[in-house]
N, C-alpha and C positions, 0 to 999 in steps of 0.2 A: 564405812561408816563417815569418814572423815570428808569424803568426796562429795558425799550427800550434803553434809552441813554448809560446806565449802561452797555448793552450788544454790542452796538456800540464803546463805548469805550475799550472795553476789547478785541473785534474783531481787532480793529485799533492797538491796543497796539501787539497784538499777530504778526499780519504781519509785524508790523515794527520790532520787534525782531526776526523774521525769516528771513526777508529780509537783515536784518544787519550781518545774520551769513554765508550768501552766498560767498563762494570765487571763484573768475574765476579760473578754471582751465588752462585756456590759457590767461596769463596774457598779457597785453599792453606794449609791447617793444619798442614802437616807441620813446621814448627819447632816448634810449640807442643802437639804431639802425645804427648811424653814425659808431662805431668801430666794428659793429660784423664780426665773423670769420665764416663763413658758407661755405662749400663744398655742394654747390647746383646740382653737376653732381653725378647721381647716380654711383657709383663706381661697377665694376666687378671683379677687381683683388685685391688681398692684398700680403703681403710679407709673407713668411714662413722663418725665421732665423732659422739656423741649426748649431750646434756646436757639434764637433765630434774630437776625438784625433787622432794627428799625431807623431809617436815617431818612434825609430830606427827600430823596428819590424814591424810597421805600418805607411811604409812613403805614403802609398796610400790606405786606407781601402777601402772595398767595402762597397759602400752606395746605397739602394735602397730605391726609394721614391714611396710609396703607397698610392692609394686614397682609402680611406676609412679605417676601421680597419684592424690590423693584419692579424685576421682571415679570412678577406674577400680575402687575396693573391691577390690584383689588381696591380700588378707592373707597374706604369707608366714611371718610368725612373731610369737610374742607374746614380747617381750623380758623378762628378768627380771635384776635385778643388785642388789648390795648398795652400790654406788658411785651416787654422782649423776652420773657423767660416764664413759662407757664407750667403747669403738669394737668395731666388727664388721667381719669381710671380706666383701666382697660382689662381685659381678660388676661389671666394667667397663663402660662405656658404658650405663648403665641409670639411670633416675629413680628414687628412693627417696623415701617419704614415710613420717614416725612421727607417729602420733597416741598423744597422753597425755591421760589420763582422770584428773581431780583431783577430789576431794571440798573443798568449803569450807562447812562449816555443812551446810543443807540443799541448797546448789545443788552440780549437778556442772559442772565447767569443762574444756572441751576443747581442747586446745592441739596445735596442727598445724604442722609444718613439713617441709620438702623440699629435696633436694639432687640434682645430677646429678655422679654420679662416671666420668671418662672418661680416657683414656690418649691421649698427643701423640708424634707422632714429630718428629725432627729429624737432622740431620746433622752429626757432628762428627769430623773426621778420616778420612773415608770410610769411617764406619761408620754405622749406621742406630742412632739412639738412643733411648731412648724415658723418658717421664717420665708419673708418674701424678698426676692432680689428684683428690685426696680429697673427702670430703664432708662438711660440717658440718652437724649439724642441732640445733635449740636448741628443746626444748620445755617451757621454764622456767616457771613460774607469773608 
């Protein structure tokens, strides 16, 4: 009888130890949900921030926006702006490349940079929330 009781006590102790190690991967946020900040509407656009050089030789350099990598050669727009930095709205979960063509004396200089814009989801207070990762492109001389 003693061995049976001892086995039950050991089994009970093991169950208690194992259950105390359990951590909930979806914690209960019910107490902090009054002030949460959650974008619940799924986004379909992101911002692509573009910086380039404007100088006396390059008052309006040629800027090409490509979808995908440079090697894909998929030009989707020619960009024209008065400012040396600007942003445009682009579709999420895409790779974008900007090519800037500059003149320096008798030489032509090409600057290329790319970015991937994406969305990420996470859970907060029993809601699916969305975060957008915008893209930054720098094609300055």
